[in-house]
Every structure is written in structure tokens, then in C-alpha cells.
C-alpha positions in Angstrom: 7.4 19.4 -14.7 6.4 16.5 -12.3 5.0 17.3 -9.0 5.6 14.4 -6.1 2.5 15.1 -3.5 2.7 13.4 0.2 0.2 13.2 3.2 2.2 13.4 6.1 2.7 10.2 7.7 0.7 9.0 11.1 0.6 11.5 14.3 -0.1 11.6 17.4 -3.7 11.5 18.0 -5.6 15.0 18.1 -8.1 14.8 20.8 -5.3 13.2 23.2 -2.9 16.2 22.1 -5.2 18.9 22.5 -5.1 18.0 26.1 -1.1 18.8 26.2 -2.6 22.2 26.2 0.2 22.4 22.7 -1.1 24.1 19.3 -2.2 21.5 17.1 0.8 22.7 14.8 3.3 21.0 17.2 2.0 17.4 16.8 4.7 14.9 16.3 4.5 11.8 14.5 4.1 8.9 16.4 7.1 6.3 16.5 5.0 3.7 14.3 4.3 6.6 11.7 7.9 7.1 11.4 8.6 3.5 11.0 6.0 2.8 8.5 7.1 6.6 6.5 10.6 5.2 6.1 9.8 2.0 4.7 7.0 3.8 2.5 9.8 6.8 1.5 12.1 4.0 0.2 9.4 2.4 -2.3 8.6 6.2 -3.0 12.4 6.1 -4.0 11.9 3.1 -6.2 9.2 4.8 -8.2 10.4 8.4 -8.3 14.1 8.4 -8.5 14.9 12.0 -8.0 13.5 14.9 -6.3 14.9 18.2 -7.4 13.0 19.9 -4.4 11.3 18.6 -1.5 9.1 21.0 0.4 7.1 21.3 3.2 3.9 22.7 5.5 5.6 24.8 8.7 3.5 22.2 11.0 6.0 19.4 13.1 4.3 16.4 11.8 4.9 17.3 7.8 8.0 18.5 8.9 8.6 15.3 10.3 7.5 13.8 7.3 9.6 15.7 4.9 12.9 14.8 6.7 12.8 10.8 6.7 12.0 11.8 2.7 15.1 14.2 2.3 17.3 10.9 4.2 15.7 8.5 1.9 17.2 11.1 -1.0 20.7 11.2 0.5 20.0 14.1 3.0 18.3 16.8 0.5 17.0 19.9 2.2 13.6 20.7 3.0 11.9 23.8 2.5 9.3 25.3 4.7 6.5 26.6 2.4 4.0 28.4 4.1 1.3 28.0 1.3 1.2 24.2 2.2 -0.1 25.1 5.7 -3.5 23.7 6.1 -5.7 26.9 6.2 -4.1 27.8 2.9 -6.3 27.8 -0.6 -4.6 25.5 -3.7 -4.2 28.2 -5.7 -1.8 29.7 -3.0 0.8 27.4 -4.1 1.1 27.9 -7.7 3.3 30.9 -7.8 6.3 28.8 -5.9 5.3 26.1 -8.0 5.8 27.6 -11.3 9.3 29.0 -9.7 10.4 25.2 -10.8 11.9 24.5 -14.1 10.0 22.3 -16.6 12.3 19.1 -16.1 11.7 19.6 -12.3 10.6 17.1 -10.4 9.3 18.8 -7.3 7.6 16.8 -3.9 5.4 18.6 -1.5 4.6 17.2 1.9 1.5 18.6 3.4 -2.1 17.6 5.1 -5.3 16.9 4.1 -8.2 17.9 3.0 -6.1 20.6 1.5 -3.9 18.1 -0.5 -6.6 16.0 -2.2 -8.1 19.7 -3.1 -5.0 20.7 -4.6 -4.9 17.2 -6.7 -8.6 17.7 -7.6 -8.4 21.3 -8.9 -4.9 21.0 -10.8 -6.1 17.6 -12.6 -9.9 18.8 -12.9 -9.7 23.0 -12.6 -12.6 22.0 -10.5 -13.2 23.9 -6.8 -13.6 20.4 -5.4 -12.3 17.3 -3.8 -13.1 13.9 -5.0 -8.9 12.3 -4.1 -8.0 11.4 -0.5 -4.6 10.8 0.3 -4.1 8.7 3.2 -1.4 9.2 6.1 1.8 8.6 4.4 0.1 8.2 1.0 1.4 9.8 -1.8 0.7 10.5 -6.0 2.7 11.7 -8.8 1.3 14.5 -11.3 2.7 15.3 -14.7 2.5 18.9 -16.1 3.6 19.9 -19.9 2.9 23.4 -19.5 3.3 25.5 -16.4 1.3 24.2 -13.7 -2.3 25.5 -13.3 -5.6 24.4 -12.2 -6.8 21.9 -15.0 -3.7 20.7 -16.6 -2.3 18.3 -14.7 -2.0 14.1 -15.6 -2.2 11.8 -12.8 0.7 9.3 -13.1 -0.2 7.1 -10.1 -1.6 7.6 -6.4 -0.5 4.9 -4.0 -1.9 4.1 -0.3 1.0 4.1 2.1 0.4 0.0 2.2 1.4 -0.1 -1.5 4.4 2.0 -0.5 5.9 -0.3 1.7 5.6 -3.1 -0.2 7.6 -1.6 -2.7 10.2 -0.8 0.0 12.6 -3.4 -2.1 12.0 -2.3 -5.5 15.2 -0.5 -6.2 
């Protein structure tokens, strides 16, 4: 199984958004964030030609990022997975992840620091974070066995600028 981990793109400023009185979960992507993510998604598609499942956190900025990725991959469906919400623990996602076949390529869109913690935990089995994904950045993990803490292999990790540079690589 392969797991493509994508951090949501650039969203409205948290402090400025707080003055709106609306919940942080409704904070959307900026226009520039959407534009950059479209280019980054094209770069992702060049690196990962097939995604079998695309899942997102329930928060608006992750949903909007996943929708951009879904369009790049031909309009595939996006599943909302509550276990990808920022307040959830990394191991909460494991049962959902194990529900996919060994040949599947599963993509998830979420938030820092949770995604970095998830990636670090899947790579090492340690409950600490040492991976930081930039907004719109991604990494690809691979599992020989069913996904578990400490049994992932990192195939690559790229900043959003690198993904945008690969936009025309397909």
C-alpha cells in the first residue's frame, strides 16, 4: 500500500479570521492558496499517476484542497474522514487505513502538526514528530505489510514549491 500525505494549501490568516466570529474549521483557502495548489496537484499527478482513494479532514481548508486534487485526478470522489481532524491522534486513522487493499494508493489531506506526527509515527513507531509538511506539501509512504507504526518507508517528501516545479512533468 502507498499513502500519499498532503497538507492543506494556504488558508486565510488565523488571527484575521478570528475577527469574523466564525469557527476556525470554516477557514477557507486563499485565492493564491488555491492557485498554488492547482499547480502542486499537477506536480503530484506526475509523481503519483493513480490514486484509488482520496480522503480529507472535515475542515473547510482541507476539503477545498482535496477538491483541487480530486479535479486533477479526473474528478474523483473525496471521502470525509473525521480521524483526519486536527484534534485526533495519529493511531485513530489506522483502522480506516487498514480497510484498503495492499495494492491501493490512498491519499489523505489534513493539518499540521498532526500529519507530521502521523508520518513520523508510521516511519519510526515513536510518539514524536520530526517531519513538518509545508502548506500544500506532500510525502509518499509505502507499506509492505498492513499499515502499522514503524513499518512505513518514506519514498519522497516535497515542499509545495518543488511540486509546482513538477507541474509539467507528466
